N, C-alpha and C positions, 0 to 999 in steps of 0.2 A: 504493500500500500504506500502511495506517495504522501508524505507529510511535509509541510513547509509553508512558505509564504510567497505570495506573488505581489509585485508592485505594479499597480495599474495606474495609468494616466487617464483619469476619468474625464470624459467630455462633458460639456454643458448640455442641459436638457434631459439628462438621464438620472434616475435615482440610483443611490448606492445599492439598494436591494435588487434593482434590475441588473446591475453589473454582476452581482453575486450569482444570480440565476443564469445569466448568460455564460459565465465562466464554468459554472457547475455542469451545464449542458454540453459545452464545448469539449470538456475533458472527461466527462462522465465521472466526476469526483463524487464520492459518497456524501461528504460534508464540506461546505464552504461558508465562511462568515467574514464580514468586514470588521476592521478594527477602528471604527470611528466614522460616523456618517458624514458625507458631504452633501449639502443641499443640492437639489437638481441644477440650480443656477451655477453652482461652484464647479471649478475644474481642479485638476491637480492630483496629488498623490492619494491613492486609496489602497490600503494594504489589505489583502485577503489572506485569511488563514485556511489552509487546506487540510481536510481530514483530521487527524489527531492533533494538529497544530491548533485547532479551535479550542482545545482544552487549556492552552497557554494564552489565549486572547486577552484575558484580563490584565496580564502583565504589560502588554503593549498599549492597551486602552488607557492605562494610567500615565502614559508618557507625554512629554511636552511636544508641542507642534509649532510650526511657523507657517505664516501665510504672507502672500502679497495681496493687499486689499485696496479697493477703491470705494470711497464714500462720495455720494452726491449730496451736497448741502442744498437747503432751500426746498426740499421735497420730502415729505413724510408719507410713508405707506403703512398699511395695516399689518404687513408681514415684516416690516423693517428691512426689506430688500426690494429689488427691482421687479419681483414677480407679483407684488401685492397691488392692491387698489390704492390710488392716491387719496390721502386724507387732507393734505394741505400743501400749499406752495407759498413761499415767502422769499422776499429779497434777502440775499446774504450781504450784510453790512459790515461784518467783522473783518479786521485786517489780517494779513498773512501771519503776523506775529501773534495775534490773539488766537487764531485757529491752531497754530503750532503749539502754543502754550496749553490750550485746553486739551489737545490730543495727547500731549506728553503727561498730562495730569493723570492719565489712566495707568501709568507705570506703577509697579509694585503690587501689593496685596489689597484686595477690595472685595466687597460683596456685590455681585452682579445679578440684576433681575433678568431672567431669561425671557426671550420673546414669547408672546402669547401663541404664536404659530411655531411650535416646537414639538419634538417627539417625546419630551419629558411627560411623565404620567402623573395625573392627579386621580386618586381613587381607582387606579388601574387603567385609566383611559388617557390616551395622548392629548396634550393640550390643544393641538391643532384641530382635533375633532370637536372639542368644546367651542373653539373660536369659529369654526365653520357653521356651527349650530346657533351662533349668537349668544352663547352662554359665557358669562364672565367668570373666570376662575383665576386664581393667583397661585404661583409657586413661590415659596420662600426664596429670597436671594441666596445665591451660592457663592462660597469663597473661591476666588480665582487669583492668579498671579500673572501679571503682564511683565515679562522679563526684559523685553527690549522693544523699542519702536524706532526704526531706522529708515533711511532713504525717503524722507518725507518730501513729497512734491505737491505744491498747491497751485492749481490752475483752475480757479473758480469757474463753475461750482464744484469741480472735482478735487478731491484730496486723496492722494495715493501714498502708500507706505508699506513697509514690511514689519510684521509683528511676530514676536515669539512669546508663547503663552502656555499656561498650564492646561491640563485636561479640563473639559467642561466649560471652556471659554467660548462664548458666542461673539463672533466679530460683528454680527448683525446688531447685537446689543450695544457694542461700542459705537457703531454708526448712529443708532438711535439716540444714545446718551450724548454723543458729541453734538448732534444737531440741537438737542434740548439745551445743553449748556450754552450754546451760542445763540439760542433764541430764534433759530430759523428752521429747525427740523432737519432731518437727514436720513438717508437710507443707504444700505450697502448695495453698490451697483456692480461690483466685481470682486471675485475671491478666487485665489489659487493657493491650494495647500502645497507648500514647498518641501517641508520635512516633517517626519514623525519619528521620534526616538533617534536612531542612527541611520534611518532610511531617507533617501532623497528622491525628489521628483526626477532628477537627472538620470536616475537608473530605472525609471518606470517606463512601461510600454502600454500602448493602447490594447484594448481587448482583441482587436483584429491581429495585432502584432505578436502577442505572447505565444510561447510554446512551452513544452515541458522543460526545455533547457533553462527557462527563466525562473523556475521554482527555486527559492532559497531554502536550503536544508534547515529544518527546525532548529537544530542546535546552533546554527550560525547567528541566529538572532540574540544569542546569549553568550557570545564569545568574550564579552567583557567580564564574565564571572569566573571565579576559580573552578577547578575541576578535580574530581577524585574518581577512583575506580573501586567498585564493590567486590570483595573477594568471593570466589565461587561458593564457599561454604556458608556465606551469609546472604547470597543473592536472593534466594527464594523468600526468606523472611522479609527482606527489604521490599521486594515487589508486593508482597502480601500486606504491607503497611506497618510491619513491626519495626521498632527502633533497633539499629544495629550498632555494635561497639567498634567504631573505627576512628582513626584520626582524621579530623576534618576541620575546616575553618569554623570558628565559634559563632560568627555572625553572618547573616545574609544567605541568599540562595546560592547553591553550588551545582554546577553541571556534573551529572553523575553518569558513569559508564559501567557496563558489565565487563567481565574479564576479556571479552573479544574486542573491546574498544568501541562498542556500540552505545550510542546515547540512549539512555532509558528514562531519565527523570531529571527534574530539578529538586534537589534535596535541601534539608536544613537541619542544623544541629538543635536538638531539644534537650530538656533536662534528663530525658531517659536515653538519649543517644541520637544517632543520625537517622532521619526518616524522610521519605519522599513527600514533597508538597504538590508536585505536578508530575504525574506518571504518563509517559508516552503511551 
């Protein structure tokens, strides 16, 4: 069975779920999942987990991401992006210096209110479904970190920049909030995901271009971790979930191999010994 990750360059106008289904059919994979949704309007890096790699998805979902973004000021939409209905238009009177200052105010830690049109769930139902039904619901603001905002170009009404951020950050919300802070409204008019964890858009291919040769082996996503080998006499107990008594790093996840050098798990030292956290 093929296990690993594929780097897709997603086109605009297609959902992340559609990309998953297309790849699954193309290669007849048993399981495929994406590691972080891109809105239909957005393009760029979409990482897919193949077969048993889906069991490790949460580790990559937690990773930082970077984007190239474009905000259009003076126009507010109900979805906070270019796909929504226009709510208001207003003349942009702020200077370039004022706009840059407000944009840079998003740097660091903050609580962000997600868009009402989002896949986040309230009582088990995605928020966008409530919004389409005209039902007002709120999701509590979520902690995010904006690590950097670079390459700012202001050509009103457009503001473009590159941003590096923590998981769960909505760039649409930054567009909405920037427009609000400037008093003119704003929406996200362009978005390209550039990186996620150690993966880059430069290494991605379109759905039509990818082949089996482009599958990244599961263990390669964790090359930054230490590694150990489980002795033959303890292998069965380890695979069955028991703690084994071996020398291993005391903190963090560890790439774990069987005596044949095959990657079998990510393990972790516990008070009772070394156990697997994620088993291939």
